[in-house]
Every structure is written in C-alpha cells, then in structure tokens.
C-alpha positions, 0 to 999 in steps of 0.5 A: 540094342545090338552091337557094335554100341558100346558093351558098358551102361548107357545113360540118358540126360535130360535139362529138367524132369518137371513138365510133360511135352513133346521132349518127354515122349521123346525120352520114354521112347529112348527108354523103351529102346534103353530100359536099364539106363538111368536118367541124368537131370537137374532138378526132378519134380515127382509130382509134376511129372510122374511119367518118369517113374519108369526109369530105373533111376532118376539122377539130379544134381545139387540144384534138387537141394535148392528150396523152389528149384523145381518150379522155378529152374528159369532163376537158376540159369546161372547154375545150370552149367556147374550142374551138369558138369558136376555129373560123373558118366566115366562108367558108362560107355554111351550118353544120350543127352536130349536139350535145349538148354544146359544138358549138351554141356556134360563132361565126358571122357575118351571112352564115353561116346556122347550123343546129344538130340538137340531140340533147339540151340538154348531159346532165350540165349540165342533164337528167342532172346528178344522175345524173353527179354523185351524190358529194357532194364532187365535186358541191361541188368542181365547183359552180363550172365547172358554173355557168360552164358552164351560163351559156355553155351557154344563150349557146351555144344562143341563136347557132343560127339555127334548132334542130331537136330529135331527139324530143318529150322533147328539144323539151321540155328545149329549151324548158325550159332554153334557152328556145326553141322547135324543130321536131321531125325524128326521126334516121334508122335503117336496117339492112340487111335480111339475115335469120337467123332462128331461130324459137326466139327464146330471149332477151331483147336489150339493146344499150347503151353500157356507159359510163354509169349512166343507161343503166340496164344494171345494173337489167335485169341485177337483173331477169333475175337475178331472172326467170332469163330468159336475156339477151343484152347487145351493147356495152362500155365502162368499166362492162363488168366492174363488170356482169359481176360483178353477172350471173348465168349467165343473162346473156351479154355479147358485147361490140362485135359488126359490123352483120351480127352485130347484126342476128343478135342482133336478129332472134333475141331475143324482145324488145329491153330499153330500161330507160334514158330516152332522148333518141331511142334508135335501138335500139327503132326498129332492133329494130322495123325487124326486127320484134321488139317493145320493152319500154321504160320509159315516158319519153323518146324511147321516146314517140315510137318504140313503140306501147304494145301494138302495138310493145312495151309499157312499165313505168311505174318504173324498177325491178326489180319494175315491170320483171319485171311488164312481162316477165312481162306481155309472155310473154303477148302476140303482137306483128305483125311487119307492124305493127312494120316499118310503124312503123319506117319512119316513122324512114327515112333517105329521110324523114330526108333530106326532112324536113331539106331542106324545113326547111333551105330554109325556114328559111333563106329567112325568115334571109335576108330577115331579114338582107336590106338591104330588112328594114332599111329 
C-alpha cells in the first residue's frame, strides 16, 4: 500500500478463525494487500482453518485457552466483548476489522485508524434475533444477556473511524441498528476458470452451510420433493442429518467439496437455488461467474448481485409454493452465458482492491486531518 496511509504497522482483526467461507476470502485478499499484517481473532482452530497459515502471525484472545472454545464459540458470546477489548493495538497505525459480531469493538487510540469492513450487524442480536431464538423459554432465559450484548454492540459500532458495508442491505441495517452511515464495497468473488461442461445439465444446485435455519435449506428440500426435480446440495453442518431425513430420493447431498469439485457442480447445474436472505451471497456471484443463473429469494444481498430476468429470477415469499412457481417459470426461460459472466465481473478481486484502497486513502486523510493539532486550534 502506498502513501498517504500510515507508516506504522497494519493489523487485521476477525471474529473467529475456525471455518471457510466468503469472509475468509475477504481476509485472504486483504493479506495479499497487506502481507506483513498479523491477524487478531478470538479463537483459532488450525485444523478447520488451514487457510490462515499464510498470515505471518495469528494472535488469539484468552478464549483460546478455554476447552472446546474453538468449535463451540456460540456459547462464549457474553465473553466476546472482553476478548476483543483486551487486545492492544498501540503499535499499529491502521487496523482493519472484518466482522459480523464483536471484532468491531476493539479499542484504539487517536493514533490508530480503525477501518471496519462490516459483514452485517450482529445477526443474532438484530436482524436474525427471532430466527435464532424461536424457543420462548430460551428467549426468556437469554433476555438479560441479549440486552447487555445489544448495548455493548451499539457502543462497539461507534468505535470504528470508518465503516464499510458489504451490500446495500447491510448498509441499511447499519443505519437502522447502529445509526451510522456507511459506504458499500462488494466483497471479492473469484473462482478459477477450469471448465467441466456437461451440456446435459440435469440438476439444480444449492451451496450452503447446513448449520443455520435462516439458510432455508429445508424450504428448498420441501419444494423439490414436490417438484421431483433433481437437486444437489453442497455443504455440511450440524443440521445435515435432519435435512437428509427430510429429503426425497431426487435430492443428493455431496458434503464438503474442494474448489475444483465445486466448479464442476456449478458448471453442470441448470441453476443455483438461493432460498435464504443473505447479507451478500457470494455463491450467487460464483454461479454467475461460471455462466449459471440463480433462482433467489427477493431480499437481501441478492438484490445487488442478480438482475431479474437476465442473470436469474426472484421468488417473492419464502414458501414452498413461491419457490416452486419460480422453478417452473425458470424452466421456460433462457439465459445468456455472456451476460451472466459480465455481471459477475463487477465483483472481481481487482475491483475490490481498487475500491478498498481508494476508500482507505480518502477516509484516512479525512481522519488524519480531524486528528491533527491544527484541527484543534
């Protein structure tokens, strides 16, 4: 990174390092931009996150010493504020946090510029609260904890000097829950362009973690059980066995796959099914980059990534009927591979780096001006 960014060292901060997904792709892109920057996080599972070995150092919090914390971080939510507030960033001139939870709450001095790339305001506290706490007993028991965390989360969101949102939807949430303005920079999406084309295209595809109810994988299964159309599901998670019991013989679970296998599944699919409301939804861009249209729920990040009728189609309600109608409509349509791939280029790594660097320089200059001795005269 060139001047006028700080000459002091740069650090990266992320909520937890124990999985692989879209946010982790962002971190690796930031590593390419700042190869000497260490990564600070609450917990680090080397076995489940081998991608993090590229960082010169991964600095963990005291939570790392708690047994089973690396794989059961959900139970440690009340301790996350303390974990991130315990880090010392006094020797850094720039800190970039990538967060959907507590990493934005780090404490910095007037000599350190904090640039936050917000994946979403903490989902289980705000937009996804009712989804996470459906059980009324659980909701009652956790109410004091949630109340505390909401107060802290709002305070934490006031700490970054600049906030970037990953989508228009997240930008709206930041305004709604944190009362802050933000700039939108879409995350980078790139897959290698190996080709494994089978013109028969016999199945629909769903790519998702099978951990959370809001992903609505069960909705897709119920719809395709009735449609009796082939559906391939890529992904693993704690709900996998439950979802398998729900699925008919026309639905195939292939588990965790490597990137080469994922590309093959994408390229040989009729369309990607995205039944959930995503903060951004990287899988929708991945599919389009390989010439595959998307059938998506008309909400969230999909509104930024999909052009209705040109790179996919939307369904209005998260119901079996609505999704089935969209699939039947899709079967009568055709899509241009060229248009799909052109649309996906808007989310390239090159564009992300340029936009992020420009925003960093512009916001840092403004921050440095506000914090200069002359500004206080």
